[in-house]
N, C-alpha and C positions, 0 to 999 in steps of 0.2 A: 431336689437333685443333692448327691452327693460332692461335697467339693474340696479339693485339696489344695492346700494355702503354703506355698513355699517363696524363699528369696535367697539375692544374696549368694547364688552359686560360685561367683568367683573363677569362672573356668579359667588359668592360665595361672591361676597366683601361685606364690612360692614362697615358702616359708627360709628365711638364713641360707638362700638360693637354693632349697633343696625346691627339687618337685615337686606339685600333689596331685600329677595326673593320675594313677591309680585310687587314689581315693576319690576323688570325682568320678571314676570308672562305678568305681563300686559302690555309689550311691545313688546314678541313675540306674545302676543292673537293680538296685534295692527297689527305688518309686519307681520303675518301670513294674516290678513285681507288685509294687501294694497298689497303686492304680488298679490291676486287675483283681487283686483280692479283695480289695475292701470296695471293688463296682463303682468306683470313681469315675463321674460323670464331667467334669471339667478341673480342667489345671490351674491356679493362678499362680504365675512367675512374677514376683514383683520388683524386679531391678535387680542391677548388676549382675547380670548376668555372664559377663566374661569380666576378670579383674582389670582389663585395661581396654584403650581404644581400640587397639590393632591387636590383638592378640594373637598366640603363636598356631599355626595351625592345627597342633595336634588339639588345642582345646577346641578351636571351631570342627575339626573332627568330630569330637564327641559330644558337641549340641547338636550339631546335624544327626549325626546316629543316632540321638535319643529323639529326635523330632521325628527319623522314621518310623521307629518303633511306636510310638506313638500312635503314628498315622494309621501301624499295623493293628493293633488294638480298637480300630476302627469305629470305636464308641463316647472316647475322652475327647469334648473339645478341648482350647486351651488358650490364655490369654496372657502374652509375656508382653512386659513395659519395659523403659529402658531406665537406668539407674547412672548413678553420676560418674561410676566408672565407664558405661558402655559409651560405645559410639554411635548416635542417632544412626547416622545412615547407614550403618553396619548393618545394625538391627534390622534397618525398614527395607534392604535390598531385596529380599526375597519374600518379601511382606503380602505380594498380590499372587503369586504361586503359592501360599502356603496357606491362604483362603481357602484354598479348595479344600483341603485336608481340616478344614475347623479350626486352624491356628490364628489368632488374631495378634499382630503385634504394634505395639507401638513406642517407637523409638522415643518419640518428640512429643509435645501438645498440639492439641488440636482438636478434631472429632471422636474421641474416645468411648463412647460409648457403645458396647454391644448387648444385643440383644440373645442370650445364652438357650431362649426357649422358657423354661419356668423363673428364670432371674435375668434381670439387666444389669450388666456391669459398667460402672466406670472405671473408664482403666488410666487413671493417671500417672503417667514418668516422672523422673525426676525433675522440678522444676526449674530451671538456672532463671539466674537475675535476667538473661533476657528475654526471657519469657514472660516476666511478668512487672519490667518496670525499661523507660527508659531512663537512662543516666544522664547525670549535667554537671557541669563542670562544678565544684565548691561546694559540693554534699556536705552536712554532716554525717554524720555516723550514725546516731540515733534519728536519722531522719529516714537515712534508705533503710536499717532495720524496721523502721514502724511502716514505711512504704511495700517493704518486702512481705511483710507476716501477713499487712491488711491484703495485697494481691493473691495470697496462697490463698487466705480466706473466700475471696470474691471467686476464687478461681471454684472452690470445691462448693460455695455453694449454687454456683451456675450449674457446672455439674449436677448438682442435685437434683435442680429444680427441672434439670432436661431430659434426667433418668428415670425422675419420678411420673412425668409426664406421659410418659413413652412407658414406661411400668404399667402403669393403674396400682390392682390390687398386690402384684406381684412383689417379689423382695427385691430389695437392689444393695447392692452390692459394690465397693470405693476400692480402687487401687492407690495405693503412693508408694513413695521412694524420697523419703522425708525425716529429719528429727521431729519427735514430740517429747515437749518438756516431760518434764518428769520420768523421763525411761531412762534405764540401765547403761552405758555404753560399754564398749572397751576397747584396747588399746589397738585394735585389726581397723578401727574406722577412721575415715581420714575425709570430713565434710569439706563439702567443697564452698560450704557456705562457714566465713570466717567468725569464728566467735558465736557459732549456731545461731547466723544470719536469719537464717528462711526457718527457727525453729517455732513451732505453734503448738500450740492445746491443744487437749485432744477432745474439745468443745468444738473443733472445725469440722468435726467427722459424725456429729448428734444430727440426725435423721436418716442416717444409715445402716441398714440391716446387720452390716460387717464390714469391717473395711480391714482389709489386708495388707500391711505394712511391712517395707522394706526400709535397708540402709543400717539398720543397727544388727549386729551378728548375734546378738542372747537370746532368744527364744523369750516374749515375756509378754504379756496383758498391759495396756498402759492406762493409767488412772483410775487402775480396780474395774477398771472397763471389760467383760468379757467379751464385749464382740468387737474390741479394737486391739490389735493383737501386732506384735512382730512375731514372723515363723522364726525368724532366727536362720544362720546361713549353715549349712548340713555338717558339713566340717570346721573344728577348730583353726579360726584364721592367726590366732595369735596365741601367745604361752596366757595370756590373762584368759583365756576361754576353756581353758587346759581340763576346768572342773564342769563343765559346762555340760548339761544333757541336751545333744544337740537334736532336734525332732521337726516336724511336719506337721501343721493342723487339718482336720480333716471337719468339716459344716455340715451338717445333715440340713438344708433349708425348712424339711417339716418338723416342726417345735422348735428350727434353729437349735441343734445339739452339737455340741464343740466341742473337741477328743483331739488331744495330741499324741502320735505315734513316734514314738522314739528313732533315730536313726543309727545304724551298727556301726560302730567305732571300727573304722579298718587302720589306722595310725593312732596312738598310743601318742599323746604329749603331757611331759608331767613336770610342775615346776615342783621343784623339792628344794629345803634350806639347810645347809649341814656345817658342823665345827669342823675349822682347819684342825683341830687335836684329833678331831676320830671320823676325818673324811671318808676312808675307804670303808670303815665299818656304816656310815651313813648312806654313801652310796650304793649300798649291796642292797638297802629297800628299794632302790628303783626300779621298776620293773622290765623287763628284758623289753628287748627290741623299742623299746620306745626312745620316741626325741624326746631332749631335757632341756632345759635352763635349770643350772646351777647356780644358784647363791651361796656363797662362802662366807662365815663369820670370821673374822678377823684382828686379830688385838694389831697387827700393822700390817701396810703394803707388800704384797709380795709380786715379785713382775714376771715370776712363770708360775705364778696361781691357774693358768688355760692348762698348760702343759700338765701341771699337776694333777687336775681335776680329770684329763681327758688319758691320762694313765691308770689313774685309780678306777675309772669307768669301767678299764679292759677290756674293752671291742664288746660287752655284753649289751650296752644300748650305746645309742649316739646322741653327745653332748653340743649343741646347737650354740648352746651361750653361757655363757660362766660370769657371772657378777662379783663383787664384792662389797660385802657387808661391813663396813668400817665405823670404830666408833666416831661420834657425831663428832670429836673436836679434832679427826682427821677424815672425816668425809667428804668436807667442803674444800679442802687442802688437794685431797689425793684422787678425789670419783665423779668424775664426769657425772654431773644428772642427767642429763638428755641421753638419747640411745648413741653406740659409736656408728664408724660409721660402716663397719662389718654388719653392723646390724640394720642398715635401710637399706632397701630395696633401690637398684637405680633408677627409677623413675619417683621414690623418694627424694633422693637426693637433688634432682633435676630439679624437683617441683620446690625443695626448700632454696634453690640458688635462683628460681626465679623470683621468692618471694624475697630474698636477701637485696635481689637488686630492684624489685618492685616496679617489676613487668607482670602488665595486668592480663587478661584474655588468657582463651585457649589453643590459641593458635600455633606457638612456640611446643607447647605437651602432646599437642597432634601431632606434630613434626618427629618430636624426638622418639613417641609412644611406636611410631611409624618404623624408624631405624633400629631402635632398641629390637621390634619383633624381626625385623630383618637376619640383624645377627644373630637373634636365639633360634631361626627357622634353618639356618647353618651351620649352628651348631647342633640340631639334631638331625638336621640332614644325614 
């Protein structure tokens, strides 16, 4: 079989309030063409299909339009798992219907083994703490961390045993949406496990022929293992990913040949550092029509720096963020070390508030996402 591994689409995502719908649509067009051209037999999508539990309707429309075109290919099976940004119930709602088109969806943990013919896939979605352990009052964080990691290991060990028993001599592939120790992160990941509570070593996946990971947005092998990989997100979700070559992974189970296919860039993100003295000249090097994060080296604070940078850009490209690089003696006094309010998404602001108030659980976040989705739908209507 030829299998394509992708993850972290984050349909409905925004960057500094800019919509990414056009970029995602272009990626899905390219993906359909690639599935056809490369004679792919199965598609694995390892979590974070959407950017929020209640995504805007245009993002949902993109998803179902893609699944319709996938069914039209008539030969590509698919396995889709939920990520920490996804609502398990939202993903699972059409699962019985989608099975008729060889699309297997797993929003939450449970019986997640899929027989695709030449391979057996254990399709593990994002494992929330409530899937792994029963919390009790007065627990030490070290004990919680130890229990969560042990439970993740036990879950994958059980899945390996079950899938091997079913597969016989056939290949067995694991899917997962989690942080693996030693992997490289970017600014755009928001790990629901505080302090990498659920991070595990790559040895958890020993025994699987290939592990298709999601959650981290940079494409990469893990722990030097060619068969344990993050496919990465198909578009750059933050400026920290501006220089990344986005890709998908194609696995040929005959001989276990693994290739990466670069995803075409439809919206260029640029991260540039410039000097205040040569601001206009330096900005001439920024590619036209890109979205830019501009860091300006200053000797002293300038209150209207944002305006100066945008004027110097002269509408040749769009400035999304302006940062000041001050001398160390001034930086601690004048420059806020964390993101500014304008740089945060509404969901991030709300989640920061929940952390500050020490409010646990997902209920309020889900309600907030619903209200925000309703507002976004009204704006786009």
